[in-house]
N, C-alpha and C positions, 0 to 999 in steps of 0.2 A: 435460534441460530444453529446452523449445521456446521459444527466445528470440524467435522471430518473433511469438509471441503477445503479447509485451510491447508491440508497436506498435499493438495494437488497443485498449489502455486509453484513450488520449487521444480517439480518435474516439467511443468508447462514452460517455465522460464528457460530451463536448460534445453528443452526440446525445440522450442520456437525461437529463442534468443531475440525477443523484441527489443527495440531501442528504448521504448517507453511502455510502462505498465501503469494503468489507472484503475484503482479499485474504489468502490463506494460501499459503505456499510453503515449500520446504525451506530450512532455516537456511543451507545452503551458498550461497544466493544472496547473502548479505551477509557470510558468514564467510570465504570464500576469495578471494584476490586475483584469480584468473582470472575470477571472476564479478562483480567489482566494477563493471566497465564496464556490465554488463547491469543491475545494481541501480541504478546512477546514472541510466541511461537511463529505467528505470521511474519513478523519483522525478521526473525531469525531465518525463516525459510526464504525470504526474499534476499536478504543480504548475503547469505551463504550460497545462493545459486550461482553457477558458473555461466557466463564469464565474470560476473560480479555486478552488483547494482547498488546505487546509493538511493536512500529512501527519504522522502519528506511526507509528513502527514499533518492534517489539520482538521479540527471539527468546525464545520461551517453551518450557518443557518441558511437554509436554502431559499428563504424569503428574500435574502440579499441577492439572489441570482435569478429572480423572476418567478419562483414558485408562489402561488397565491396564499399559502399558509405557512406559518413557522414550522420548520422541521429541521432538527439538527442531524447532520450526517457526517460521518468520518470519510474524508477523502485521502487516499494514499496514492502517491505518485512515486514510481521507481524509475530511475534512468540507468541504462547499461553503461558500465565502465568501458571506455574505448581504449584498447591496448595499443592501437596504432598511434594515438596522440598522447597516450599516458595521462589522460585527463578524465575526470568525472564531470558529469553534468549535474550542477546543483540547481535544484528547482525552487522557485519562489512563486507563491501565489497569495 
């Protein structure tokens, strides 16, 4: 895993300001203690990016989504806070 790539998420969000961000990575990013600091840094980079994002994440088995073999992946979805409506989009999947 290239942990240096995690530091590019916040500048990308602040520069592009997408409404939705979807990231996919190995489940090991969240499942193993040695990777927990990197996962926490990634979440912090997303939630502190301006204009503000709410984050949902889940480990899913990709066989449940049509992949022909079992493969656990971490799916992260972030939604931008909308200052006009003063609301956050809460994602559920």
